[in-house]
Every structure is written in C-alpha cells, then in structure tokens.
C-alpha positions in Angstrom: 71.8 74.1 76.0 74.5 74.0 78.7 74.0 76.3 81.6 76.8 77.6 83.7 76.0 78.5 87.3 78.7 80.2 89.4 78.3 80.0 93.2 80.6 81.9 95.5 80.4 80.4 99.0 82.3 79.5 102.0 80.3 76.3 102.3 81.7 74.5 99.3 81.3 71.0 100.7 77.6 71.6 101.5 77.0 72.9 97.9 78.9 70.0 96.3 76.7 67.5 98.2 73.5 69.2 97.1 74.6 69.3 93.5 75.7 65.7 93.6 72.3 64.6 95.1 70.5 66.4 92.3 72.9 64.9 89.6 74.0 68.4 88.5 77.3 68.6 86.8 79.5 71.3 88.2 83.1 72.6 88.2 84.7 73.9 91.3 86.5 77.2 91.1 88.5 78.2 94.1 89.5 81.7 94.8 93.3 82.0 94.6 95.1 82.1 97.8 96.5 85.6 98.2 100.0 85.2 99.5 100.6 87.3 102.5 103.7 89.4 102.1 104.8 92.4 104.1 105.5 95.8 102.6 109.2 95.4 103.4 109.4 92.0 101.6 107.6 93.4 98.6 109.9 96.4 98.6 112.9 94.1 98.8 111.6 92.0 95.9 111.2 95.2 93.7 114.6 96.5 94.7 116.2 93.1 93.8 114.2 92.8 90.6 115.3 96.2 89.2 118.9 95.8 90.3 119.1 92.4 88.4 121.2 93.1 85.3 119.3 90.6 83.1 115.9 92.0 83.9 117.2 95.5 83.6 118.9 94.8 80.2 115.6 93.5 78.8 113.9 96.7 79.9 116.5 99.1 78.5 115.6 101.2 75.5 117.8 103.7 73.8 119.1 105.3 77.0 119.9 108.5 75.2 116.3 109.6 74.9 115.3 113.2 75.3 114.0 112.7 78.9 116.5 110.1 80.2 116.5 106.4 80.6 113.4 104.3 79.9 112.8 101.2 82.0 109.8 99.8 80.2 109.9 96.4 78.5 110.9 96.9 74.8 110.5 94.9 71.7 108.0 92.3 70.7 106.8 90.1 73.5 103.9 87.7 73.9 101.3 88.8 76.4 98.3 87.6 78.5 95.1 89.5 77.7 93.6 90.5 81.0 91.0 93.0 79.9 87.4 91.8 80.2 85.5 90.3 77.2 83.3 93.4 76.7 86.3 95.7 76.5 88.0 93.2 74.1 84.8 93.2 71.9 84.1 96.9 71.7 87.3 98.8 72.4 90.2 99.2 70.0 92.4 98.7 73.1 93.2 95.6 75.2 95.1 95.3 78.5 97.8 92.8 78.7 100.5 91.4 81.0 103.7 90.9 79.0 105.6 87.7 79.1 109.4 87.2 79.1 111.6 84.2 78.7 114.2 85.5 81.2 113.7 83.0 84.0 116.8 83.8 86.2 114.5 84.5 89.2 110.8 84.6 89.9 109.7 87.4 92.1 106.5 87.4 94.2 104.8 89.6 91.6 105.8 87.3 88.7 104.3 84.0 87.6 105.9 81.1 85.8 104.0 80.2 82.6 104.3 77.7 79.8 102.6 78.1 76.4 103.3 75.6 73.6 106.2 74.1 75.6 107.8 77.5 75.9 108.6 78.5 79.5 108.3 82.1 80.5 107.1 84.4 83.3 104.3 86.9 83.5 105.4 90.4 84.5 102.4 91.6 86.5 104.4 94.8 87.4 104.4 95.8 83.7 100.7 95.8 82.9 100.0 97.8 79.7 97.2 98.7 77.3 97.9 98.4 73.6 96.0 98.9 70.4 94.5 95.7 68.9 96.4 96.4 65.7 99.6 95.5 67.6 98.3 92.0 68.4 100.3 89.1 66.9 99.2 85.5 66.5 97.2 83.6 69.1 99.6 81.3 71.0 97.4 79.4 73.4 95.6 79.5 76.7 96.9 79.3 80.2 95.3 76.8 82.6 93.1 78.0 85.5 95.8 77.3 88.1 98.2 79.7 86.4 95.5 82.3 85.9 94.7 82.0 89.6 98.4 82.6 90.4 98.4 85.6 88.1 95.3 86.9 89.9 97.1 86.6 93.2 100.2 88.4 91.8 98.0 91.2 90.5 96.6 91.6 94.0 100.2 92.2 95.2 101.1 94.5 92.3 98.0 96.6 92.4 97.7 96.5 96.2 94.1 95.2 95.9 92.1 94.2 99.0 91.2 90.6 99.4 
C-alpha cells in the first residue's frame, strides 16, 4: 500500500534531506505564490474587464429581462470543479469555476488553461454552484502548476488572507 504523507514546513530543504537519507519517495508541493496587488490595481483590472466588449458580450443574456441586464456567463461552458471531494461525493451540487475561450486579455483574477489542446482561461470571478445533473463529459485534468495559479487567483477574488 502506498502511503501519502503531506508535510507543510518552511524548512523544505531539511525535510528533503531527511527523506532522501531514509530512502523515502516524496513529492514536493509548494504553496502558490500569492501575487501582491493593490486594491487600486485590482479595481482597475475589474473595471477594464467589465468594460471589455468581448467579455461583456459573452456575459450578456436577454437584456430585456424583468429586472434588467444580467451580466452572468451564459450558455454551456466547461468548468473546473473546485468543491471538495466529500461535497462532490454526497451533495447533489458542485462548485465550479467556468472556463471561456475568449483570450483577448488575461486579468490578474483569471488563469490561462489548456485542456485537450484547447486553450482557455478560468474565470475565478464567476465561481458558481450547479446541480450535478448539469455536468457534461469529463474533459481532463489540469496540472498542479495551473491549479496553484487558480488557487492564487481565488485568493485575489475572494480576498482571502495568506
């Protein structure tokens, strides 16, 4: 049986040395570097993103709705499942980050992705929860470095502490 041990430490080199001496296989996971961005820079990125006609056009939906204009992403889009495994197992709902193929500009809260040779970007500012019944086909898995970038982008979007 393979055993996975996760160690979070600031003394990574010391731990690596001990594991190597004991001939223990290990994989290094590094916390994503959280990009420092000021409130003003983040505000400017959001203003620019939502004044971009391509991005806005993708988010448009029947502007003549009863309560006005809707700016949510519409239509069928692939997504990255970000809810935890226990929720995914027991809940009828999953939490996702939608993907788009509109690559005109990548904002600090967006992450470039590639799945099955299809480039796109993760829209971490449009996290949503959907019913599992709406899930389509499995498309693939993102590598760890992209998931670390998404984690960093989520820190920006959700204003999470480091």
